[in-house]
A tleap script that builds the chain and sets N, CA, C and O, in Angstrom:
source leaprc.protein.ff14SB
mol = sequence {
  NPRO VAL TYR ALA LEU ILE PHE SER TRP ILE
  LEU VAL GLN LEU ILE LEU ILE ILE GLY LYS
  LEU ASN ALA VAL ALA PRO TYR VAL ALA MET
  PHE PHE LEU LEU SER TYR THR ILE VAL ASN
  VAL ALA CYS LEU ALA LEU THR SER ALA SER
  ALA PRO ASN PHE ARG PRO THR PHE LYS TYR
  TYR SER TRP HIE THR ALA LEU LEU GLY ALA
  VAL SER CYS VAL GLY VAL MET PHE TYR THR
  ALA PRO THR ALA ALA GLY VAL SER ILE GLY
  VAL MET THR VAL LEU TYR VAL LEU LEU ALA
  LEU PHE GLY PRO THR THR SER TRP GLY GLU
  VAL SER GLN ALA LEU ILE TYR HIE GLN CVAL
}
set mol.1.N position { 0.801 -1.204 0.000 }
set mol.1.CA position { 0.000 0.000 0.000 }
set mol.1.C position { 0.847 1.273 0.000 }
set mol.1.O position { 0.360 2.341 -0.371 }
set mol.2.N position { 2.104 1.165 0.411 }
set mol.2.CA position { 2.946 2.355 0.469 }
set mol.2.C position { 3.220 2.872 -0.943 }
set mol.2.O position { 3.132 4.076 -1.188 }
set mol.3.N position { 3.549 1.978 -1.867 }
set mol.3.CA position { 3.811 2.406 -3.249 }
set mol.3.C position { 2.555 2.978 -3.893 }
set mol.3.O position { 2.637 3.955 -4.637 }
set mol.4.N position { 1.400 2.389 -3.620 }
set mol.4.CA position { 0.146 2.904 -4.167 }
set mol.4.C position { -0.161 4.291 -3.612 }
set mol.4.O position { -0.655 5.159 -4.332 }
set mol.5.N position { 0.131 4.493 -2.344 }
set mol.5.CA position { -0.090 5.800 -1.732 }
set mol.5.C position { 0.837 6.852 -2.340 }
set mol.5.O position { 0.403 7.967 -2.631 }
set mol.6.N position { 2.086 6.511 -2.529 }
set mol.6.CA position { 3.035 7.446 -3.138 }
set mol.6.C position { 2.646 7.745 -4.584 }
set mol.6.O position { 2.689 8.898 -5.015 }
set mol.7.N position { 2.267 6.714 -5.330 }
set mol.7.CA position { 1.839 6.911 -6.712 }
set mol.7.C position { 0.609 7.809 -6.784 }
set mol.7.O position { 0.536 8.699 -7.632 }
set mol.8.N position { -0.349 7.580 -5.905 }
set mol.8.CA position { -1.564 8.407 -5.886 }
set mol.8.C position { -1.242 9.851 -5.542 }
set mol.8.O position { -1.788 10.772 -6.150 }
set mol.9.N position { -0.356 10.058 -4.571 }
set mol.9.CA position { 0.021 11.405 -4.183 }
set mol.9.C position { 0.698 12.133 -5.334 }
set mol.9.O position { 0.394 13.297 -5.598 }
set mol.10.N position { 1.615 11.457 -6.022 }
set mol.10.CA position { 2.307 12.067 -7.169 }
set mol.10.C position { 1.312 12.397 -8.276 }
set mol.10.O position { 1.388 13.467 -8.880 }
set mol.11.N position { 0.386 11.493 -8.543 }
set mol.11.CA position { -0.614 11.718 -9.585 }
set mol.11.C position { -1.487 12.930 -9.259 }
set mol.11.O position { -1.744 13.762 -10.129 }
set mol.12.N position { -1.936 13.029 -8.031 }
set mol.12.CA position { -2.771 14.167 -7.625 }
set mol.12.C position { -1.985 15.466 -7.717 }
set mol.12.O position { -2.519 16.481 -8.165 }
set mol.13.N position { -0.726 15.448 -7.298 }
set mol.13.CA position { 0.087 16.659 -7.365 }
set mol.13.C position { 0.307 17.100 -8.805 }
set mol.13.O position { 0.275 18.296 -9.096 }
set mol.14.N position { 0.531 16.151 -9.710 }
set mol.14.CA position { 0.699 16.498 -11.125 }
set mol.14.C position { -0.563 17.126 -11.701 }
set mol.14.O position { -0.493 18.098 -12.454 }
set mol.15.N position { -1.695 16.578 -11.352 }
set mol.15.CA position { -2.959 17.120 -11.861 }
set mol.15.C position { -3.193 18.519 -11.302 }
set mol.15.O position { -3.664 19.403 -12.017 }
set mol.16.N position { -2.869 18.722 -10.032 }
set mol.16.CA position { -3.047 20.051 -9.441 }
set mol.16.C position { -2.067 21.068 -10.032 }
set mol.16.O position { -2.414 22.237 -10.204 }
set mol.17.N position { -0.854 20.630 -10.341 }
set mol.17.CA position { 0.122 21.536 -10.941 }
set mol.17.C position { -0.305 21.927 -12.351 }
set mol.17.O position { -0.183 23.086 -12.747 }
set mol.18.N position { -0.805 20.954 -13.102 }
set mol.18.CA position { -1.271 21.253 -14.460 }
set mol.18.C position { -2.467 22.194 -14.404 }
set mol.18.O position { -2.591 23.082 -15.248 }
set mol.19.N position { -3.340 22.015 -13.435 }
set mol.19.CA position { -4.469 22.917 -13.252 }
set mol.19.C position { -5.682 22.594 -14.103 }
set mol.19.O position { -6.574 23.432 -14.238 }
set mol.20.N position { -5.740 21.424 -14.671 }
set mol.20.CA position { -6.888 21.045 -15.504 }
set mol.20.C position { -7.641 19.895 -14.840 }
set mol.20.O position { -7.593 18.753 -15.297 }
set mol.21.N position { -8.316 20.214 -13.783 }
set mol.21.CA position { -9.063 19.201 -13.047 }
set mol.21.C position { -10.237 18.676 -13.861 }
set mol.21.O position { -10.612 17.512 -13.726 }
set mol.22.N position { -10.822 19.524 -14.708 }
set mol.22.CA position { -11.951 19.093 -15.534 }
set mol.22.C position { -11.537 18.068 -16.588 }
set mol.22.O position { -12.383 17.335 -17.100 }
set mol.23.N position { -10.264 18.009 -16.914 }
set mol.23.CA position { -9.801 17.013 -17.877 }
set mol.23.C position { -9.780 15.621 -17.257 }
set mol.23.O position { -9.868 14.627 -17.977 }
set mol.24.N position { -9.668 15.534 -15.953 }
set mol.24.CA position { -9.586 14.250 -15.261 }
set mol.24.C position { -10.960 13.783 -14.780 }
set mol.24.O position { -11.162 12.589 -14.560 }
set mol.25.N position { -11.884 14.690 -14.620 }
set mol.25.CA position { -13.194 14.375 -14.045 }
set mol.25.C position { -13.944 13.266 -14.784 }
set mol.25.O position { -14.531 12.413 -14.118 }
set mol.26.N position { -13.960 13.227 -16.129 }
set mol.26.CA position { -14.674 12.129 -16.785 }
set mol.26.C position { -14.091 10.757 -16.460 }
set mol.26.O position { -14.833 9.781 -16.346 }
set mol.27.N position { -12.772 10.675 -16.311 }
set mol.27.CA position { -12.137 9.396 -16.015 }
set mol.27.C position { -12.438 8.948 -14.589 }
set mol.27.O position { -12.616 7.757 -14.334 }
set mol.28.N position { -12.494 9.891 -13.669 }
set mol.28.CA position { -12.853 9.553 -12.294 }
set mol.28.C position { -14.291 9.032 -12.250 }
set mol.28.O position { -14.579 8.044 -11.574 }
set mol.29.N position { -15.182 9.696 -12.968 }
set mol.29.CA position { -16.577 9.247 -13.014 }
set mol.29.C position { -16.690 7.860 -13.641 }
set mol.29.O position { -17.477 7.032 -13.183 }
set mol.30.N position { -15.900 7.605 -14.693 }
set mol.30.CA position { -15.952 6.293 -15.351 }
set mol.30.C position { -15.476 5.181 -14.419 }
set mol.30.O position { -16.044 4.089 -14.416 }
set mol.31.N position { -14.433 5.454 -13.626 }
set mol.31.CA position { -13.954 4.416 -12.716 }
set mol.31.C position { -14.945 4.155 -11.583 }
set mol.31.O position { -15.055 3.025 -11.107 }
set mol.32.N position { -15.665 5.185 -11.148 }
set mol.32.CA position { -16.733 4.951 -10.175 }
set mol.32.C position { -17.844 4.108 -10.794 }
set mol.32.O position { -18.331 3.169 -10.165 }
set mol.33.N position { -18.243 4.431 -12.006 }
set mol.33.CA position { -19.281 3.639 -12.665 }
set mol.33.C position { -18.808 2.212 -12.922 }
set mol.33.O position { -19.597 1.271 -12.830 }
set mol.34.N position { -17.524 2.045 -13.242 }
set mol.34.CA position { -16.987 0.694 -13.427 }
set mol.34.C position { -17.032 -0.097 -12.124 }
set mol.34.O position { -17.310 -1.296 -12.135 }
set mol.35.N position { -16.760 0.566 -11.005 }
set mol.35.CA position { -16.815 -0.152 -9.727 }
set mol.35.C position { -18.248 -0.600 -9.430 }
set mol.35.O position { -18.456 -1.711 -8.942 }
set mol.36.N position { -19.225 0.242 -9.714 }
set mol.36.CA position { -20.624 -0.162 -9.537 }
set mol.36.C position { -20.993 -1.298 -10.497 }
set mol.36.O position { -21.731 -2.212 -10.130 }
set mol.37.N position { -20.483 -1.235 -11.709 }
set mol.37.CA position { -20.750 -2.297 -12.677 }
set mol.37.C position { -20.198 -3.628 -12.191 }
set mol.37.O position { -20.876 -4.652 -12.279 }
set mol.38.N position { -18.980 -3.619 -11.683 }
set mol.38.CA position { -18.355 -4.856 -11.220 }
set mol.38.C position { -19.087 -5.424 -10.009 }
set mol.38.O position { -19.209 -6.642 -9.880 }
set mol.39.N position { -19.570 -4.570 -9.131 }
set mol.39.CA position { -20.350 -5.062 -7.985 }
set mol.39.C position { -21.623 -5.745 -8.475 }
set mol.39.O position { -21.980 -6.815 -7.981 }
set mol.40.N position { -22.308 -5.142 -9.436 }
set mol.40.CA position { -23.524 -5.754 -9.980 }
set mol.40.C position { -23.220 -7.057 -10.702 }
set mol.40.O position { -23.980 -8.018 -10.584 }
set mol.41.N position { -22.126 -7.104 -11.443 }
set mol.41.CA position { -21.756 -8.338 -12.147 }
set mol.41.C position { -21.392 -9.431 -11.141 }
set mol.41.O position { -21.736 -10.595 -11.346 }
set mol.42.N position { -20.705 -9.071 -10.065 }
set mol.42.CA position { -20.373 -10.053 -9.034 }
set mol.42.C position { -21.634 -10.599 -8.374 }
set mol.42.O position { -21.739 -11.804 -8.143 }
set mol.43.N position { -22.580 -9.737 -8.071 }
set mol.43.CA position { -23.845 -10.196 -7.491 }
set mol.43.C position { -24.602 -11.098 -8.459 }
set mol.43.O position { -25.190 -12.102 -8.057 }
set mol.44.N position { -24.583 -10.733 -9.732 }
set mol.44.CA position { -25.245 -11.555 -10.748 }
set mol.44.C position { -24.577 -12.923 -10.858 }
set mol.44.O position { -25.262 -13.939 -10.972 }
set mol.45.N position { -23.244 -12.956 -10.824 }
set mol.45.CA position { -22.528 -14.229 -10.915 }
set mol.45.C position { -22.785 -15.099 -9.690 }
set mol.45.O position { -22.974 -16.309 -9.819 }
set mol.46.N position { -22.794 -14.501 -8.514 }
set mol.46.CA position { -23.057 -15.278 -7.308 }
set mol.46.C position { -24.484 -15.803 -7.275 }
set mol.46.O position { -24.727 -16.907 -6.787 }
set mol.47.N position { -25.427 -15.028 -7.788 }
set mol.47.CA position { -26.804 -15.514 -7.871 }
set mol.47.C position { -26.918 -16.646 -8.874 }
set mol.47.O position { -27.606 -17.636 -8.627 }
set mol.48.N position { -26.240 -16.501 -10.013 }
set mol.48.CA position { -26.282 -17.547 -11.042 }
set mol.48.C position { -25.638 -18.840 -10.563 }
set mol.48.O position { -26.068 -19.929 -10.942 }
set mol.49.N position { -24.602 -18.720 -9.726 }
set mol.49.CA position { -23.917 -19.906 -9.215 }
set mol.49.C position { -24.642 -20.535 -8.033 }
set mol.49.O position { -24.256 -21.610 -7.575 }
set mol.50.N position { -25.674 -19.888 -7.540 }
set mol.50.CA position { -26.414 -20.350 -6.358 }
set mol.50.C position { -25.466 -20.580 -5.189 }
set mol.50.O position { -25.544 -21.597 -4.500 }
set mol.51.N position { -24.582 -19.636 -4.977 }
set mol.51.CA position { -23.615 -19.747 -3.885 }
set mol.51.C position { -24.350 -19.730 -2.548 }
set mol.51.O position { -25.149 -18.828 -2.296 }
set mol.52.N position { -24.090 -20.712 -1.688 }
set mol.52.CA position { -24.826 -20.768 -0.415 }
set mol.52.C position { -24.450 -19.649 0.542 }
set mol.52.O position { -25.226 -19.328 1.442 }
set mol.53.N position { -23.287 -19.050 0.371 }
set mol.53.CA position { -22.876 -17.983 1.283 }
set mol.53.C position { -23.303 -16.597 0.812 }
set mol.53.O position { -22.984 -15.602 1.462 }
set mol.54.N position { -24.017 -16.518 -0.301 }
set mol.54.CA position { -24.493 -15.240 -0.813 }
set mol.54.C position { -25.978 -15.123 -0.521 }
set mol.54.O position { -26.807 -15.739 -1.192 }
set mol.55.N position { -26.305 -14.327 0.484 }
set mol.55.CA position { -27.690 -14.129 0.896 }
set mol.55.C position { -27.981 -12.637 0.993 }
set mol.55.O position { -27.913 -12.069 2.083 }
set mol.56.N position { -28.302 -11.997 -0.116 }
set mol.56.CA position { -28.563 -10.551 -0.055 }
set mol.56.C position { -29.830 -10.263 0.753 }
set mol.56.O position { -30.824 -10.983 0.666 }
set mol.57.N position { -29.761 -9.194 1.539 }
set mol.57.CA position { -30.892 -8.844 2.392 }
set mol.57.C position { -31.701 -7.678 1.839 }
set mol.57.O position { -32.707 -7.284 2.429 }
set mol.58.N position { -31.262 -7.118 0.700 }
set mol.58.CA position { -31.992 -6.014 0.091 }
set mol.58.C position { -33.342 -6.528 -0.389 }
set mol.58.O position { -33.415 -7.540 -1.086 }
set mol.59.N position { -34.379 -5.849 -0.024 }
set mol.59.CA position { -35.742 -6.329 -0.286 }
set mol.59.C position { -36.026 -6.519 -1.766 }
set mol.59.O position { -36.705 -7.473 -2.147 }
set mol.60.N position { -35.522 -5.634 -2.597 }
set mol.60.CA position { -35.863 -5.672 -4.021 }
set mol.60.C position { -34.777 -6.327 -4.868 }
set mol.60.O position { -34.777 -6.157 -6.088 }
set mol.61.N position { -33.851 -7.074 -4.259 }
set mol.61.CA position { -32.781 -7.683 -5.039 }
set mol.61.C position { -33.278 -8.919 -5.780 }
set mol.61.O position { -34.000 -9.749 -5.226 }
set mol.62.N position { -32.880 -9.021 -7.029 }
set mol.62.CA position { -33.021 -10.241 -7.820 }
set mol.62.C position { -31.952 -10.175 -8.896 }
set mol.62.O position { -31.257 -9.168 -9.028 }
set mol.63.N position { -31.824 -11.237 -9.655 }
set mol.63.CA position { -30.813 -11.212 -10.701 }
set mol.63.C position { -31.179 -10.179 -11.762 }
set mol.63.O position { -30.313 -9.683 -12.482 }
set mol.64.N position { -32.466 -9.861 -11.851 }
set mol.64.CA position { -32.907 -8.834 -12.799 }
set mol.64.C position { -32.346 -7.460 -12.441 }
set mol.64.O position { -31.890 -6.720 -13.312 }
set mol.65.N position { -32.384 -7.126 -11.150 }
set mol.65.CA position { -31.884 -5.820 -10.741 }
set mol.65.C position { -30.369 -5.733 -10.878 }
set mol.65.O position { -29.838 -4.671 -11.203 }
set mol.66.N position { -29.666 -6.844 -10.633 }
set mol.66.CA position { -28.211 -6.847 -10.810 }
set mol.66.C position { -27.851 -6.653 -12.281 }
set mol.66.O position { -26.942 -5.888 -12.605 }
set mol.67.N position { -28.554 -7.334 -13.157 }
set mol.67.CA position { -28.304 -7.192 -14.596 }
set mol.67.C position { -28.666 -5.790 -15.070 }
set mol.67.O position { -27.924 -5.187 -15.844 }
set mol.68.N position { -29.791 -5.272 -14.615 }
set mol.68.CA position { -30.202 -3.918 -14.986 }
set mol.68.C position { -29.197 -2.883 -14.492 }
set mol.68.O position { -28.897 -1.923 -15.203 }
set mol.69.N position { -28.679 -3.066 -13.291 }
set mol.69.CA position { -27.687 -2.142 -12.758 }
set mol.69.C position { -26.395 -2.156 -13.554 }
set mol.69.O position { -25.825 -1.100 -13.831 }
set mol.70.N position { -25.930 -3.335 -13.922 }
set mol.70.CA position { -24.689 -3.438 -14.695 }
set mol.70.C position { -24.851 -2.831 -16.085 }
set mol.70.O position { -23.994 -2.072 -16.538 }
set mol.71.N position { -25.938 -3.161 -16.754 }
set mol.71.CA position { -26.173 -2.632 -18.101 }
set mol.71.C position { -26.382 -1.118 -18.057 }
set mol.71.O position { -25.915 -0.395 -18.937 }
set mol.72.N position { -27.084 -0.646 -17.029 }
set mol.72.CA position { -27.308 0.797 -16.907 }
set mol.72.C position { -26.006 1.559 -16.684 }
set mol.72.O position { -25.798 2.622 -17.267 }
set mol.73.N position { -25.139 1.023 -15.851 }
set mol.73.CA position { -23.860 1.693 -15.610 }
set mol.73.C position { -23.028 1.781 -16.879 }
set mol.73.O position { -22.451 2.828 -17.174 }
set mol.74.N position { -22.962 0.690 -17.631 }
set mol.74.CA position { -22.192 0.710 -18.880 }
set mol.74.C position { -22.850 1.651 -19.887 }
set mol.74.O position { -22.156 2.369 -20.606 }
set mol.75.N position { -24.163 1.654 -19.944 }
set mol.75.CA position { -24.862 2.560 -20.845 }
set mol.75.C position { -24.613 4.017 -20.511 }
set mol.75.O position { -24.384 4.830 -21.407 }
set mol.76.N position { -24.654 4.356 -19.232 }
set mol.76.CA position { -24.395 5.733 -18.811 }
set mol.76.C position { -22.948 6.117 -19.111 }
set mol.76.O position { -22.666 7.251 -19.498 }
set mol.77.N position { -22.044 5.173 -18.931 }
set mol.77.CA position { -20.635 5.460 -19.235 }
set mol.77.C position { -20.464 5.892 -20.684 }
set mol.77.O position { -19.846 6.918 -20.965 }
set mol.78.N position { -21.013 5.106 -21.597 }
set mol.78.CA position { -20.839 5.413 -23.011 }
set mol.78.C position { -21.712 6.577 -23.470 }
set mol.78.O position { -21.408 7.216 -24.478 }
set mol.79.N position { -22.781 6.856 -22.750 }
set mol.79.CA position { -23.624 7.998 -23.104 }
set mol.79.C position { -22.959 9.321 -22.734 }
set mol.79.O position { -23.034 10.293 -23.486 }
set mol.80.N position { -22.309 9.353 -21.572 }
set mol.80.CA position { -21.735 10.612 -21.096 }
set mol.80.C position { -20.385 10.925 -21.724 }
set mol.80.O position { -20.145 12.062 -22.130 }
set mol.81.N position { -19.499 9.934 -21.811 }
set mol.81.CA position { -18.157 10.179 -22.357 }
set mol.81.C position { -17.626 8.891 -22.971 }
set mol.81.O position { -16.967 8.105 -22.292 }
set mol.82.N position { -17.911 8.669 -24.259 }
set mol.82.CA position { -17.513 7.406 -24.885 }
set mol.82.C position { -16.005 7.159 -24.881 }
set mol.82.O position { -15.566 6.027 -24.676 }
set mol.83.N position { -15.216 8.194 -25.104 }
set mol.83.CA position { -13.767 8.007 -25.124 }
set mol.83.C position { -13.244 7.637 -23.746 }
set mol.83.O position { -12.450 6.707 -23.607 }
set mol.84.N position { -13.683 8.357 -22.741 }
set mol.84.CA position { -13.260 8.055 -21.373 }
set mol.84.C position { -13.744 6.671 -20.947 }
set mol.84.O position { -13.051 5.977 -20.204 }
set mol.85.N position { -14.918 6.264 -21.407 }
set mol.85.CA position { -15.436 4.935 -21.081 }
set mol.85.C position { -14.559 3.855 -21.695 }
set mol.85.O position { -14.222 2.875 -21.031 }
set mol.86.N position { -14.191 4.029 -22.948 }
set mol.86.CA position { -13.331 3.049 -23.605 }
set mol.86.C position { -11.963 2.956 -22.958 }
set mol.86.O position { -11.432 1.862 -22.762 }
set mol.87.N position { -11.394 4.107 -22.626 }
set mol.87.CA position { -10.078 4.117 -21.977 }
set mol.87.C position { -10.156 3.458 -20.608 }
set mol.87.O position { -9.280 2.668 -20.257 }
set mol.88.N position { -11.174 3.763 -19.837 }
set mol.88.CA position { -11.270 3.191 -18.491 }
set mol.88.C position { -11.525 1.687 -18.541 }
set mol.88.O position { -11.004 0.950 -17.703 }
set mol.89.N position { -12.313 1.219 -19.502 }
set mol.89.CA position { -12.520 -0.221 -19.646 }
set mol.89.C position { -11.218 -0.897 -20.061 }
set mol.89.O position { -10.915 -1.996 -19.598 }
set mol.90.N position { -10.450 -0.250 -20.928 }
set mol.90.CA position { -9.153 -0.788 -21.316 }
set mol.90.C position { -8.193 -0.877 -20.139 }
set mol.90.O position { -7.508 -1.885 -19.970 }
set mol.91.N position { -8.140 0.175 -19.323 }
set mol.91.CA position { -7.266 0.168 -18.147 }
set mol.91.C position { -7.714 -0.912 -17.164 }
set mol.91.O position { -6.880 -1.614 -16.592 }
set mol.92.N position { -9.021 -1.048 -16.965 }
set mol.92.CA position { -9.522 -2.073 -16.063 }
set mol.92.C position { -9.167 -3.468 -16.569 }
set mol.92.O position { -8.813 -4.341 -15.778 }
set mol.93.N position { -9.259 -3.682 -17.870 }
set mol.93.CA position { -8.924 -4.983 -18.436 }
set mol.93.C position { -7.449 -5.307 -18.243 }
set mol.93.O position { -7.095 -6.430 -17.883 }
set mol.94.N position { -6.593 -4.322 -18.484 }
set mol.94.CA position { -5.155 -4.532 -18.281 }
set mol.94.C position { -4.856 -4.846 -16.812 }
set mol.94.O position { -4.074 -5.751 -16.519 }
set mol.95.N position { -5.474 -4.105 -15.895 }
set mol.95.CA position { -5.271 -4.373 -14.474 }
set mol.95.C position { -5.764 -5.760 -14.086 }
set mol.95.O position { -5.117 -6.442 -13.291 }
set mol.96.N position { -6.883 -6.183 -14.623 }
set mol.96.CA position { -7.420 -7.509 -14.321 }
set mol.96.C position { -6.479 -8.604 -14.820 }
set mol.96.O position { -6.222 -9.579 -14.115 }
set mol.97.N position { -5.971 -8.436 -16.036 }
set mol.97.CA position { -5.055 -9.436 -16.589 }
set mol.97.C position { -3.765 -9.488 -15.767 }
set mol.97.O position { -3.255 -10.572 -15.483 }
set mol.98.N position { -3.238 -8.327 -15.387 }
set mol.98.CA position { -2.029 -8.305 -14.566 }
set mol.98.C position { -2.256 -8.978 -13.216 }
set mol.98.O position { -1.398 -9.724 -12.743 }
set mol.99.N position { -3.392 -8.721 -12.600 }
set mol.99.CA position { -3.691 -9.373 -11.325 }
set mol.99.C position { -3.895 -10.873 -11.490 }
set mol.99.O position { -3.484 -11.654 -10.633 }
set mol.100.N position { -4.525 -11.276 -12.582 }
set mol.100.CA position { -4.740 -12.705 -12.809 }
set mol.100.C position { -3.415 -13.430 -13.055 }
set mol.100.O position { -3.238 -14.569 -12.623 }
set mol.101.N position { -2.493 -12.771 -13.744 }
set mol.101.CA position { -1.219 -13.415 -14.050 }
set mol.101.C position { -0.225 -13.358 -12.897 }
set mol.101.O position { 0.444 -14.349 -12.602 }
set mol.102.N position { -0.126 -12.208 -12.249 }
set mol.102.CA position { 0.918 -12.001 -11.260 }
set mol.102.C position { 0.416 -11.847 -9.833 }
set mol.102.O position { 1.211 -11.587 -8.929 }
set mol.103.N position { -0.866 -11.999 -9.615 }
set mol.103.CA position { -1.430 -11.831 -8.277 }
set mol.103.C position { -1.102 -13.015 -7.381 }
set mol.103.O position { -0.702 -14.075 -7.864 }
set mol.104.N position { -1.268 -12.837 -6.091 }
set mol.104.CA position { -0.981 -13.932 -5.159 }
set mol.104.C position { -2.030 -15.033 -5.277 }
set mol.104.O position { -3.183 -14.777 -5.625 }
set mol.105.N position { -1.619 -16.235 -4.987 }
set mol.105.CA position { -2.559 -17.356 -4.990 }
set mol.105.C position { -3.358 -17.322 -3.693 }
set mol.105.O position { -2.850 -16.930 -2.643 }
set mol.106.N position { -4.595 -17.733 -3.785 }
set mol.106.CA position { -5.472 -17.729 -2.620 }
set mol.106.C position { -5.958 -19.134 -2.333 }
set mol.106.O position { -5.950 -19.998 -3.210 }
set mol.107.N position { -6.376 -19.354 -1.112 }
set mol.107.CA position { -6.841 -20.685 -0.721 }
set mol.107.C position { -8.346 -20.847 -0.885 }
set mol.107.O position { -8.861 -21.959 -0.768 }
set mol.108.N position { -9.059 -19.757 -1.155 }
set mol.108.CA position { -10.497 -19.863 -1.319 }
set mol.108.C position { -10.844 -19.965 -2.807 }
set mol.108.O position { -10.016 -19.679 -3.671 }
set mol.109.N position { -12.048 -20.368 -3.080 }
set mol.109.CA position { -12.480 -20.570 -4.458 }
set mol.109.C position { -12.840 -19.271 -5.146 }
set mol.109.O position { -12.832 -18.197 -4.545 }
set mol.110.N position { -13.153 -19.400 -6.417 }
set mol.110.CA position { -13.546 -18.260 -7.229 }
set mol.110.C position { -14.959 -18.469 -7.740 }
set mol.110.O position { -15.482 -19.583 -7.708 }
set mol.111.N position { -15.569 -17.399 -8.206 }
set mol.111.CA position { -16.929 -17.481 -8.726 }
set mol.111.C position { -16.971 -18.378 -9.961 }
set mol.111.O position { -17.948 -19.097 -10.172 }
set mol.112.N position { -15.926 -18.339 -10.769 }
set mol.112.CA position { -15.908 -19.179 -11.975 }
set mol.112.C position { -15.955 -20.659 -11.611 }
set mol.112.O position { -16.598 -21.444 -12.309 }
set mol.113.N position { -15.281 -21.053 -10.523 }
set mol.113.CA position { -15.347 -22.440 -10.077 }
set mol.113.C position { -16.750 -22.792 -9.602 }
set mol.113.O position { -17.228 -23.900 -9.842 }
set mol.114.N position { -17.407 -21.860 -8.936 }
set mol.114.CA position { -18.773 -22.109 -8.468 }
set mol.114.C position { -19.737 -22.244 -9.646 }
set mol.114.O position { -20.648 -23.072 -9.612 }
set mol.115.N position { -19.536 -21.429 -10.690 }
set mol.115.CA position { -20.397 -21.534 -11.873 }
set mol.115.C position { -20.213 -22.878 -12.569 }
set mol.115.O position { -21.188 -23.484 -13.014 }
set mol.116.N position { -18.969 -23.349 -12.667 }
set mol.116.CA position { -18.704 -24.654 -13.287 }
set mol.116.C position { -19.317 -25.764 -12.456 }
set mol.116.O position { -19.939 -26.676 -13.000 }
set mol.117.N position { -19.147 -25.696 -11.136 }
set mol.117.CA position { -19.720 -26.700 -10.252 }
set mol.117.C position { -21.236 -26.719 -10.334 }
set mol.117.O position { -21.854 -27.783 -10.298 }
set mol.118.N position { -21.836 -25.539 -10.444 }
set mol.118.CA position { -23.297 -25.443 -10.511 }
set mol.118.C position { -23.835 -26.072 -11.795 }
set mol.118.O position { -24.930 -26.634 -11.800 }
set mol.119.N position { -23.069 -25.978 -12.882 }
set mol.119.CA position { -23.522 -26.535 -14.160 }
set mol.119.C position { -23.356 -28.045 -14.216 }
set mol.119.O position { -24.047 -28.708 -14.990 }
set mol.120.N position { -22.467 -28.596 -13.424 }
set mol.120.CA position { -22.226 -30.035 -13.441 }
set mol.120.C position { -23.242 -30.697 -12.620 }
set mol.120.O position { -23.231 -31.921 -12.492 }
savepdb mol mol.pdb
quit
């Protein structure tokens, strides 16, 4: 976390020195929308896998609302700033691939394993 903190501090200082905060705002909004999209996709995957440890308590939750939330977030991303949406999805994909290749191994399962088990 120390390197991430230093990197974030340097990035913020560079943006403040340049003085164009409005140039960064669409990308910040896209990453927030991407985080909401990923949460909805994770909920949808856990519902599809019938994971026994996933018990949402939200009264109006169903797989329909998770799918609607994910599609709505992606739609809003491309409606408001298509270029920033494409760049942020590209950055997220690169980060995901790097984490999948070089990330630490874990002892717990993944949603993909639960989906395969559920289909068998």
